C-alpha positions in Angstrom: -7.4 -10.0 17.9 -4.1 -11.2 16.6 -2.5 -8.9 14.0 0.9 -8.2 12.5 2.3 -4.9 11.4 4.1 -5.1 8.1 6.2 -2.4 6.3 6.2 -2.0 2.6 6.6 1.0 0.3 7.5 3.3 3.2 4.2 2.6 4.9 3.0 0.4 7.7 -0.1 -1.8 7.7 -1.8 -3.8 10.4 -2.9 -7.1 8.9 -4.3 -10.5 9.8 -4.1 -13.9 8.2 -6.5 -14.2 5.2 -7.0 -10.4 4.9 -6.8 -8.6 1.5 -5.0 -5.3 1.7 -3.9 -2.6 -0.9 -0.2 -1.7 -0.6 1.9 0.6 -2.7 2.8 -0.9 -6.1 5.3 -3.7 -6.1 6.8 -5.5 -9.1 5.1 -8.9 -9.1 2.6 -10.6 -11.3 -0.9 -11.6 -10.2 -0.9 -15.0 -8.6 2.7 -14.9 -7.4 3.8 -15.2 -3.8 5.9 -12.3 -2.2 7.7 -11.8 1.1 6.9 -8.7 3.1 8.9 -7.5 6.1 7.4 -7.8 9.5 8.2 -5.3 12.3 5.7 -6.1 15.0 3.9 -9.4 15.7 2.0 -10.9 18.6 2.6 -7.9 20.9 6.4 -8.1 20.4 8.9 -6.6 18.0 9.7 -9.1 15.3 12.2 -9.3 12.5 11.1 -11.6 9.7 8.9 -11.9 6.7 5.4 -13.1 6.0 4.0 -14.6 2.8 1.4 -12.8 0.7 -0.2 -13.7 -2.6 -0.6 -10.9 -5.3 -4.3 -10.6 -6.3 -3.9 -7.8 -8.8 -2.8 -4.2 -9.6 -4.8 -1.1 -10.1 -5.1 2.7 -9.7 -6.7 4.5 -6.8 -9.3 7.3 -7.2 -8.1 10.5 -8.8 -6.8 13.2 -6.6 -7.0 16.8 -8.0 -4.0 19.1 -7.3 -5.1 22.8 -7.7 -2.7 25.7 -7.3 -3.8 29.3 -7.3 -2.4 32.7 -6.4 -5.0 35.4 -5.9 -5.0 38.5 -8.1 -2.1 37.1 -10.2 -4.0 35.2 -12.9 -2.1 32.1 -11.8 -4.0 28.8 -11.8 -2.8 25.2 -12.3 -4.9 22.1 -12.3 -3.4 18.6 -12.3 -4.8 15.1 -11.6 -3.0 12.1 -10.2 -3.9 8.4 -9.7 -1.6 6.5 -7.4 -0.9 2.8 -8.3 -1.5 0.0 -5.9 -1.1 -3.8 -5.6 -3.7 -5.8 -3.9 -2.4 -8.8 -1.8 -3.9 -11.5 0.4 -2.0 -12.3 3.5 -1.2 -16.1 3.9 
């Protein structure tokens, strides 16, 4: 299995050619090509970029943040949906 580790949005992803992956949101329109930094390829450390095509943007599932302090009548409920960009590795 030949894979490359890319780094974007402060996270690392193991990807292969032709794979579609969800990465943290980037500022690019659907259908545009983007360059993503490569940090590990073919079993060796690599410094370069790979090409990816933006498929679209979206929001992940909602995560509920609930805070409570017992016996103090303190409760806070908040929801959050993290944005993502879906890209296909070229």
